[in-house]
C-alpha positions in Angstrom: -21.8 9.7 22.6 -22.8 7.7 19.5 -20.6 4.7 20.2 -22.3 4.2 23.6 -25.8 3.9 22.2 -26.6 0.4 23.3 -26.4 0.0 27.1 -26.9 -3.8 27.2 -24.1 -4.5 24.7 -21.7 -2.2 26.4 -22.4 -3.6 29.8 -21.9 -7.1 28.6 -18.7 -6.3 26.7 -16.6 -4.5 29.3 -14.7 -7.8 30.0 -13.6 -8.4 26.4 -10.0 -9.6 26.0 -8.6 -7.6 23.1 -5.8 -8.8 20.8 -4.1 -7.6 17.6 -4.9 -8.5 14.0 -2.2 -7.1 11.7 -3.7 -6.0 8.3 -0.4 -6.4 6.6 3.0 -4.6 7.2 5.3 -3.6 4.3 7.7 -6.1 2.9 10.1 -7.5 5.6 13.1 -5.8 3.9 11.3 -2.4 4.1 9.8 -3.0 7.6 12.3 -5.3 9.4 11.6 -3.8 12.8 7.9 -4.3 12.5 8.2 -8.0 11.6 10.7 -8.7 14.3 8.5 -7.0 17.0 5.6 -9.4 16.2 7.5 -12.3 17.7 8.2 -10.5 21.0 7.0 -12.8 23.8 3.8 -11.7 25.4 2.4 -9.8 22.5 -1.4 -10.4 22.3 -1.3 -11.3 18.6 -4.1 -13.2 17.0 -3.0 -13.2 13.3 -0.9 -11.4 10.8 -1.7 -10.9 7.1 1.1 -11.6 4.7 0.8 -9.4 1.6 3.7 -9.9 -0.7 2.6 -7.9 -3.7 -1.1 -7.3 -3.3 -1.3 -11.1 -3.1 1.4 -13.8 -3.2 3.5 -12.3 -5.9 4.8 -14.1 -9.0 7.4 -16.3 -7.3 8.3 -17.3 -3.8 10.0 -14.6 -1.7 12.6 -15.9 0.7 12.3 -12.9 3.0 8.5 -13.4 3.3 9.0 -17.1 3.8 11.4 -16.5 6.7 9.1 -13.9 8.3 6.1 -16.2 8.0 8.1 -19.1 9.5 9.2 -17.1 12.5 5.5 -16.2 13.3 4.3 -19.8 12.9 7.1 -21.0 15.2 5.9 -18.4 17.7 2.3 -19.8 17.5 0.9 -17.0 15.4 -1.5 -17.5 12.5 -0.3 -16.2 9.1 -3.1 -15.3 6.7 -2.7 -14.8 2.9 -4.0 -11.6 1.4 -6.7 -12.0 -1.2 -8.0 -8.9 -2.9 -11.7 -9.6 -3.7 -12.0 -6.1 -5.3 -15.6 -5.8 -4.0 -16.7 -8.8 -5.9 -15.1 -7.9 -9.3 -12.2 -10.4 -8.9 -12.7 -13.7 -10.7 -13.2 -16.8 -8.6 -10.4 -18.6 -10.4 -7.9 -15.9 -9.8 -8.6 -15.8 -6.1 -8.2 -19.6 -5.8 -5.0 -19.5 -7.9 -3.6 -16.9 -5.5 -4.7 -19.1 -2.5 -2.8 -22.1 -4.0 0.4 -20.0 -4.3 0.1 -18.9 -0.7 -0.3 -22.4 0.4 2.5 -23.8 -1.8 5.0 -21.1 -1.0 4.2 -19.9 2.5 2.0 -22.6 4.1 -0.5 -20.0 5.4 -3.1 -20.8 8.1 -6.0 -19.1 6.3 -6.9 -16.0 4.3 -7.9 -12.4 4.7 -10.3 -11.4 1.9 -9.7 -7.7 1.5 -12.2 -5.3 -0.1 -14.9 -7.8 0.5 -18.4 -6.9 -0.8 -21.1 -6.1 1.8 -24.4 -6.4 -0.1 -26.7 -9.4 0.1 -26.5 -10.1 -3.6 -22.8 -10.9 -3.4 -23.1 -13.3 -0.5 -23.5 -16.5 -2.5 -20.3 -15.9 -4.4 -18.4 -15.1 -1.2 -19.7 -18.2 0.4 -18.5 -20.2 -2.6 -15.1 -18.7 -2.3 -14.8 -19.3 1.4 -16.0 -22.9 1.1 -13.4 -23.6 -1.5 -10.7 -22.0 0.7 -11.7 -24.1 3.7 -11.5 -27.2 1.5 -7.8 -26.3 0.7 -6.7 -25.7 4.3 -7.7 -27.7 7.3 -8.9 -25.5 10.1 -8.5 -22.4 7.9 -9.0 -19.1 9.6 -11.0 -16.8 7.3 -11.3 -13.0 7.8 -13.7 -11.0 5.6 -12.4 -7.4 5.2 -15.5 -5.4 4.6 -14.4 -2.3 6.4 -18.0 -1.6 7.4 -21.0 -3.5 8.6 -22.1 -5.9 5.8 -25.4 -7.7 5.3 -25.8 -9.9 8.5 -25.6 -13.1 6.5 -21.9 -12.7 6.1 -21.4 -13.4 9.8 -22.2 -17.0 9.2 -19.6 -17.3 6.5 -16.3 -16.4 8.1 -14.4 -16.7 11.4 -14.1 -13.0 11.6 -15.2 -9.8 9.9 -13.6 -6.4 9.7 -16.6 -4.1 10.4 -14.6 -0.9 10.7 -11.5 0.2 8.8 -10.9 3.9 8.6 -9.7 7.1 10.2 -9.9 7.9 13.9 -12.1 11.0 13.0 -14.8 8.5 11.9 -14.2 5.8 14.5 -14.7 8.0 17.5 -18.3 8.8 16.4 -19.1 5.4 14.9 -22.1 3.3 15.7 -22.3 -0.5 15.8 -25.0 -2.3 13.9 -27.7 -3.8 16.1 -27.4 -7.3 14.6 -23.8 -7.7 15.9 -25.2 -8.2 19.4 -26.1 -11.7 18.4 -22.5 -12.7 17.9 -19.5 -12.9 20.3 -16.8 -10.2 20.2 -14.4 -12.7 18.8 -16.2 -12.4 15.5 -15.4 -8.7 14.9 -12.3 -6.6 14.0 -11.7 -2.9 14.0 -8.8 -1.2 12.2 -8.2 2.5 12.9 -5.6 4.8 11.3 -4.6 8.4 12.0 -5.2 7.8 15.8 -3.2 10.1 18.1 -1.5 8.6 21.1 -3.6 10.7 23.5 -6.8 8.9 22.4 -5.6 5.4 22.9 -7.7 4.8 26.0 -10.8 6.1 24.3 -10.3 4.0 21.3 -9.9 0.8 23.4 -13.1 1.7 25.2 -15.0 2.1 21.9 -13.8 -1.3 20.7 -14.9 -3.0 23.9 -18.3 -1.2 23.9 -18.9 -2.1 20.3 -18.0 -5.7 20.9 -14.8 -6.1 18.8 -12.0 -8.2 20.3 -9.5 -7.9 17.5 -8.0 -4.5 16.7 -5.2 -2.6 15.1 -4.7 1.1 15.9 -2.0 3.3 14.2 -1.0 6.9 14.1 -0.1 6.4 10.4 -2.4 8.0 7.9 -3.8 6.8 4.6 -1.7 8.3 1.9 -4.1 7.3 -0.9 -2.5 3.9 -1.7 -4.1 0.6 -0.9 -3.1 -0.4 2.6 -0.7 2.5 3.1 -1.8 3.2 6.6 -1.2 -0.3 7.9 2.3 -0.8 6.5 4.2 0.5 9.5 4.0 0.2 13.3 2.4 3.0 15.4 4.7 5.1 17.5 2.9 4.0 20.6 3.2 0.3 19.9 5.0 -0.4 23.2 2.3 1.4 25.1 -0.6 -0.3 23.5 1.0 -3.7 23.9 1.5 -3.0 27.6 -2.1 -1.9 28.0 -3.7 -5.0 26.5 -1.0 -7.6 26.8 -2.2 -8.7 30.2 -5.8 -8.8 29.1 -6.9 -6.2 31.6 -10.4 -5.0 30.9 -12.2 -1.7 31.4 
């Protein structure tokens, strides 16, 4: 199978402790159950993206502030959503959004969605990340490429999303050879449209490809940005029970 192409990586990665990264649920008023579930004790949660209105919005939102506060009180990182628009978004706009997230929601870092992947865009992404780190002490930075970028990006962020897409693509995906030089903690996989019956297979792929942060959902992309990630999968309880104890393949 294509996702088992590198024996040495797979053998070394079977003991990976997997946890969740949440790409961004719908507004807490629209998805109250989802937000409340995230503070359930024992949930293997690494971070949650707070996306108020494709960014921080125009003014502080008390419902989002309350949701972010509950997560931080539970020891979970909250990341602000910054839409890089594949490099088209102006540096000043991104930093302005970052300031709003910090002033209004006291975020712990940022997720740079629709991050470019090519080598030519790397210097500007480095500049943005360096500025964000100067704003937040110990900031956690996730680059949302959605595919494997030029390897130099791996030295820029704490984590990279190297797969974001449908199960039909993920089950036949291949991992870039250069990722073997980095620990699994560096990589995230987000998969939508994944049926319950394939959960074990999907977890196996993530481990073999060396990704320790995941989000799997049976929701499908309806054509809008982030649609697939806005609700919790129907098998949430099952996947929490499978990986909550850190049991490896």
